[in-house]
Residue, then its C-alpha position, 0 to 999 in steps of 0.5 A: m500500500c502506498t504511503v501519501f509521500d514515498i520518500l525512497l522512490i522520490s529520492k531515487t527518481l530524483i537523483i537519476l533524474t538529476i543525472a539526466i538534467i546535467s548531462p549536456g544537451p540542447d538546454f544547456f547550450m541554450v542557457l550557456r548561449n544566452s548567458l554568454m550573449y545577453g548576461r546572467k539575467a537572460g540565463f536565469f529566465s532561460a532556466l526558469g522557461i526550462s523548469i516550467g517545461c519540465i513541469i508540463t512535460f512530466t505532468i504529460l508523461i506520468c498521466g500517459l504512463k498511468f494510463l498505459f500501465e493498466y496493461k501489464i504487456i504494455k508495461v512490460m514492452l515499455g520497460i524493455i524498450c526504455g531500458l534498451y534506449l537507456i543503454y544505447l544512449g549510454f553507450s553513445s555517450i561513452r563513445s562520444h567526443s567533444r565536438h562543441k566549439k567555444i561560444q564566443v561573448n558578444h556584446k549584443q543588445s538584450k532583449p525582453m526577458f520573456t524572450y529568453f523565458k520563451n527560449g527555455l520553455l520552447t527548447n525544453l518542450l521541443n526536445p524529443k530526447l527529454y520525452t524519451i529519456s525522461g519517460a525511461i526513468l518515469t517508467f521505473a517509478e511508475q511501475q512502483k505505483p506511486s501515489l498522486m502526492t508522490n508523483g507530484a513531488i517528483v514532478i515539482g522536484n525535478a522542476l526545481i533541480a532543473f531550474t537550480w542546475f541551469s541557474l548555476t550554469c549560467i553564473l558559472m559558465s558565463h565566465p570564458k575560463t570556466q567554459n574552457l575548463y568544462l569543455k576540456r573534460e567533456t569526454a571524461i563526463n560524457r563517459t562517466l554519465g554513460c555508464v550510470l544510463i547503462l546501469v539504470g537501463i539494465r535495472v529498469i529491464w530487470y524490474v519489468l521481467f522479474s518483478 
């Protein structure tokens, strides 16, 4: 029987989602670009747009998964597919090499802050990788039949983590020296995250087959 808040499930899910959030992707480089070109305030509004996007996409994903998981065969198939995709992403991350060039700082006139909020929101909502990888991670969580309060905590917690991470990104990465330091270690970071994704993928498949 589910408690109002499943603290253990919330913690495990948010830890895995944090790893997915900090993995470099379109959101990260959009925040980096806006921070470098238009300042930290633009970066903060971009981060806010991303966090609101997370609330929307995660609500859609959780509602859809709860409906689909009423059918055991769909639950098993989704778990296997999502697990395999995570393993694929993990190996792709391990094999990847740094391909990103330094973003030059240009002193351009700032636009209304809503523009940067919209940048973050649309980049998040239109990122197909977000739906797939987040759906894979939430597949594991929804198999545990969490309560409404637990799901709400996961959605809000993920949005807060996303806002915090991308806010820190716009602060730290607005300095060219910090940006260069990160890019020099990008390959090692990708390999570490790749190993974690592989382990998560194996765990998802194991759960649906043997639970």
